[in-house]
C-alpha positions as CSV (number, residue, x, y, z in Angstrom):
1,X,0.5,-38.1,5.6
2,X,1.2,-36.3,8.8
3,X,1.1,-39.5,10.8
4,X,3.4,-41.2,8.2
5,X,5.9,-38.3,8.6
6,X,5.7,-38.5,12.4
7,X,6.5,-42.3,12.2
8,X,9.4,-41.6,9.9
9,X,10.8,-39.0,12.3
10,X,10.5,-41.5,15.2
11,X,12.4,-44.2,13.1
12,X,15.1,-41.7,12.1
13,X,15.6,-40.7,15.8
14,X,15.8,-44.4,16.7
15,X,18.4,-45.1,14.1
16,X,20.4,-42.0,15.2
17,X,20.2,-43.2,18.8
18,X,21.3,-46.7,17.8
19,X,24.3,-45.3,15.8
20,X,25.3,-43.1,18.7
21,X,25.2,-46.0,21.2
22,X,27.2,-48.2,18.8
23,X,29.8,-45.4,18.3
24,X,30.1,-44.8,22.1
25,X,30.4,-48.6,22.7
26,X,33.1,-48.8,20.0
27,X,35.1,-46.0,21.6
28,X,34.8,-47.7,24.9
29,X,36.2,-50.9,23.5
30,X,39.1,-49.1,21.8
31,X,40.0,-47.3,25.1
32,X,40.0,-50.6,27.0
33,X,42.2,-52.2,24.3
34,X,44.6,-49.3,24.5
35,X,44.8,-49.5,28.3
36,X,45.4,-53.2,28.0
37,X,48.2,-52.7,25.5
38,X,49.8,-50.1,27.7
39,X,49.5,-52.3,30.8
40,X,51.1,-55.2,29.0
41,X,54.0,-53.1,28.1
42,X,54.7,-51.7,31.6
43,X,53.5,-54.5,33.9
44,X,54.9,-58.1,33.7
45,X,51.7,-59.7,35.2
46,X,49.5,-58.3,32.4
47,X,49.7,-60.6,29.3
48,X,50.5,-58.5,26.2
49,X,47.8,-58.2,23.5
50,X,49.9,-60.1,21.0
51,X,50.4,-63.1,23.3
52,X,46.7,-63.4,23.9
53,X,46.0,-63.1,20.1
54,X,48.5,-65.9,19.5
55,X,47.0,-68.2,22.1
56,X,43.3,-67.5,21.1
57,X,43.1,-70.0,18.1
58,X,44.2,-73.0,20.2
59,X,41.9,-71.9,23.1
60,X,38.9,-71.4,20.8
61,X,39.4,-74.7,19.0
62,X,39.6,-76.8,22.2
63,X,36.4,-78.8,22.6
64,X,36.8,-78.6,26.4
65,X,36.5,-74.8,26.2
66,X,33.1,-74.9,24.7
67,X,31.9,-77.8,26.9
68,X,32.7,-75.6,29.9
69,X,31.1,-72.5,28.3
70,X,27.9,-74.6,27.6
71,X,27.8,-75.9,31.2
72,X,28.0,-72.4,32.6
73,X,25.5,-71.0,30.1
74,X,23.0,-73.7,31.1
75,X,23.4,-72.9,34.7
76,X,22.9,-69.2,34.1
77,X,19.8,-69.7,32.0
78,X,18.2,-72.3,34.2
79,X,18.8,-70.3,37.3
80,X,17.3,-67.1,35.8
81,X,14.2,-69.0,34.6
82,X,13.8,-70.4,38.2
83,X,14.4,-66.9,39.6
84,X,11.7,-65.4,37.2
85,X,9.2,-68.1,38.2
86,X,9.8,-67.7,41.9
87,X,10.1,-63.9,41.7
88,X,6.8,-63.6,39.8
89,X,5.0,-65.8,42.4
90,X,6.6,-63.8,45.2
91,X,5.6,-60.5,43.7
92,X,2.0,-61.6,43.1
93,X,1.9,-62.8,46.8
94,X,3.4,-59.5,48.1
95,X,0.9,-57.5,46.2
96,X,-2.1,-59.1,47.9
97,X,-1.1,-57.7,51.4
98,X,-2.1,-60.7,53.6
99,X,-0.2,-62.8,56.1
100,X,1.6,-64.8,53.4
101,X,2.7,-61.6,51.7
102,X,4.3,-60.3,55.0
103,X,6.1,-63.6,55.4
104,X,7.4,-63.4,51.8
105,X,8.4,-59.8,52.2
106,X,10.4,-60.6,55.3
107,X,12.1,-63.5,53.5
108,X,13.0,-61.2,50.6
109,X,14.6,-58.7,52.9
110,X,16.7,-61.4,54.5
111,X,17.7,-62.9,51.1
112,X,18.8,-59.5,49.9
113,X,21.4,-59.4,52.6
114,X,23.1,-62.7,51.9
115,X,26.5,-62.3,50.3
116,X,27.2,-64.3,47.2
117,X,30.4,-65.8,48.7
118,X,28.6,-67.0,51.8
119,X,25.8,-68.5,49.7
120,X,28.4,-70.4,47.5
121,X,30.2,-71.8,50.5
122,X,26.9,-72.9,52.1
123,X,26.0,-74.7,48.8
124,X,29.4,-76.4,48.8
125,X,28.7,-77.7,52.3
126,X,25.1,-78.8,51.6
127,X,25.4,-80.2,48.1
128,X,29.0,-81.5,48.0
129,X,30.1,-80.3,44.5
130,X,26.9,-80.9,42.8
131,X,25.3,-78.9,39.9
132,X,22.2,-78.5,42.1
133,X,24.2,-76.3,44.5
134,X,25.1,-73.9,41.7
135,X,21.4,-73.6,40.6
136,X,20.3,-73.1,44.2
137,X,22.9,-70.4,44.9
138,X,22.2,-68.4,41.7
139,X,18.4,-68.6,42.1
140,X,18.5,-67.7,45.7
141,X,20.7,-64.7,45.1
142,X,18.9,-63.3,42.0
143,X,15.3,-64.0,42.7
144,X,14.8,-61.4,45.5
145,X,15.9,-58.6,43.0
146,X,13.5,-60.0,40.4
147,X,10.7,-60.0,43.0
148,X,11.4,-56.3,43.9
149,X,11.3,-55.3,40.2
150,X,8.1,-57.2,39.5
151,X,6.4,-56.0,42.7
152,X,7.1,-52.4,41.6
153,X,5.5,-53.2,38.3
154,X,2.4,-54.6,39.9
155,X,2.1,-51.5,42.1
156,X,2.2,-49.4,38.9
157,X,-0.6,-51.4,37.3
158,X,-3.9,-49.6,36.6
159,X,-6.4,-50.7,39.3
160,X,-9.3,-50.1,36.9
161,X,-8.2,-53.2,35.1
162,X,-9.0,-55.2,38.3
163,X,-12.4,-53.6,38.4
164,X,-13.0,-54.5,34.8
165,X,-11.9,-58.1,35.4
166,X,-14.2,-58.3,38.4
167,X,-17.2,-57.0,36.3
168,X,-16.5,-59.6,33.7
169,X,-16.0,-62.3,36.3
170,X,-12.5,-63.2,35.3
171,X,-11.0,-66.3,37.0
172,X,-7.6,-66.1,38.7
173,X,-6.0,-67.7,35.6
174,X,-7.7,-65.2,33.2
175,X,-6.5,-62.3,35.3
176,X,-3.0,-63.7,35.3
177,X,-3.0,-64.4,31.6
178,X,-4.8,-61.3,30.2
179,X,-3.9,-58.6,32.8
180,X,-0.9,-59.3,35.0
181,X,1.5,-61.1,32.7
182,X,1.1,-58.6,29.7
183,X,1.6,-55.8,32.1
184,X,4.7,-57.5,33.7
185,X,6.5,-58.4,30.5
186,X,8.5,-55.1,30.3
187,X,9.3,-55.4,34.0
188,X,10.4,-59.0,33.5
189,X,12.8,-58.0,30.8
190,X,14.0,-55.2,33.1
191,X,14.7,-57.7,35.8
192,X,16.4,-60.1,33.4
193,X,18.6,-57.3,32.0
194,X,19.5,-56.2,35.5
195,X,20.1,-59.7,36.9
196,X,21.7,-61.4,33.8
197,X,25.2,-60.0,34.5
198,X,24.7,-60.5,38.2
199,X,23.7,-64.2,37.6
200,X,26.9,-64.7,35.5
201,X,29.1,-63.3,38.3
202,X,27.4,-65.5,40.9
203,X,27.6,-68.6,38.7
204,X,31.4,-68.0,38.1
205,X,31.8,-67.6,41.9
206,X,29.8,-70.7,42.7
207,X,31.7,-72.7,40.2
208,X,35.0,-71.7,41.8
209,X,33.8,-73.3,45.1
210,X,31.1,-75.9,44.4
211,X,31.9,-77.7,41.1
212,X,34.8,-78.8,39.0
213,X,33.3,-77.8,35.6
214,X,32.3,-74.6,33.9
215,X,34.0,-71.3,33.2
216,X,34.5,-70.4,36.9
217,X,36.3,-73.7,37.6
218,X,38.5,-73.4,34.6
219,X,39.3,-69.8,35.5
220,X,40.2,-70.9,39.1
221,X,42.5,-73.6,37.9
222,X,44.3,-71.2,35.5
223,X,44.6,-68.6,38.2
224,X,46.0,-71.2,40.7
225,X,48.6,-72.3,38.2
226,X,49.5,-68.7,37.3
227,X,48.6,-69.3,33.6
228,X,48.0,-65.6,32.8
229,X,47.1,-66.2,29.2
230,X,44.4,-68.6,30.1
231,X,43.1,-66.3,32.8
232,X,42.8,-63.4,30.3
233,X,41.3,-65.6,27.6
234,X,38.6,-66.8,30.0
235,X,38.0,-63.2,31.1
236,X,37.6,-62.1,27.5
237,X,35.2,-65.1,26.8
238,X,33.1,-64.0,29.8
239,X,32.9,-60.4,28.5
240,X,32.1,-61.6,24.9
241,X,29.3,-63.9,25.9
242,X,27.8,-61.4,28.3
243,X,27.8,-58.6,25.7
244,X,26.7,-60.6,22.7
245,X,23.9,-62.4,24.5
246,X,22.7,-59.1,25.9
247,X,22.5,-57.3,22.5
248,X,21.8,-60.2,20.2
249,X,19.2,-62.1,22.3
250,X,17.7,-60.2,25.2
251,X,17.3,-56.8,23.6
252,X,15.8,-58.1,20.3
253,X,13.5,-60.4,22.3
254,X,12.4,-57.5,24.5
255,X,11.7,-55.3,21.4
256,X,9.7,-58.1,19.7
257,X,7.6,-59.0,22.8
258,X,6.8,-55.3,23.6
259,X,6.3,-54.2,20.0
260,X,2.6,-53.6,20.8
261,X,3.6,-50.6,22.9
262,X,5.2,-49.0,19.8
263,X,2.1,-49.6,17.8
264,X,-0.1,-48.3,20.5
265,X,1.7,-45.0,20.7
266,X,1.5,-44.3,17.0
């Protein structure tokens, strides 16, 4: 009974924390809307809220809008998957402390200093307005941060697990499957949550320079033509997709894949 009561208190605190976070988020949204309304009233270059609300139905029912959203989303997801794979491999290499690990570590340090704008321009020169250039840019910019997060996770691993794996003569694949990957799952989600918004920003920037499709390209064309309503609508679409995918996909997936931690602490 005592354990049941303790679990009930934990669930109650979780609900209260979730309600508090939702309330604070709602207040933040209302403050932004109020500032937007005020800016639209006093500044001519800020589209009023009413104008954007009136233009939204046509914008949302345009098939080209969703085609460009889908193109950008594919680039973000594909680049993050590639960054996770490369970052995991690099983190495992760095943790071994050999010649290869020193080479990878030096490469990570160099990659961390590359500005996103420079990387996008280099991709434009190398790939000549190809989708490949966008994937390469976003992967190259995000994977060093993924590697640093995962390398920190590996350093925090319990070394006694390695001794246990050695005593049972685990193969390299068995160590990866049963020790390293389960331990790294929370750190992978930490890296994804940290780099997801970063990847979106880099994709938008790369699309401005390197391709003629996607949200970034549409945003750039609207900005060049001084179509302020379209600029604001694409900005709101960016914020909406970023927020909903974070709280409706990434956070629930993280809770589901790390649910064993909650069970273990009860």
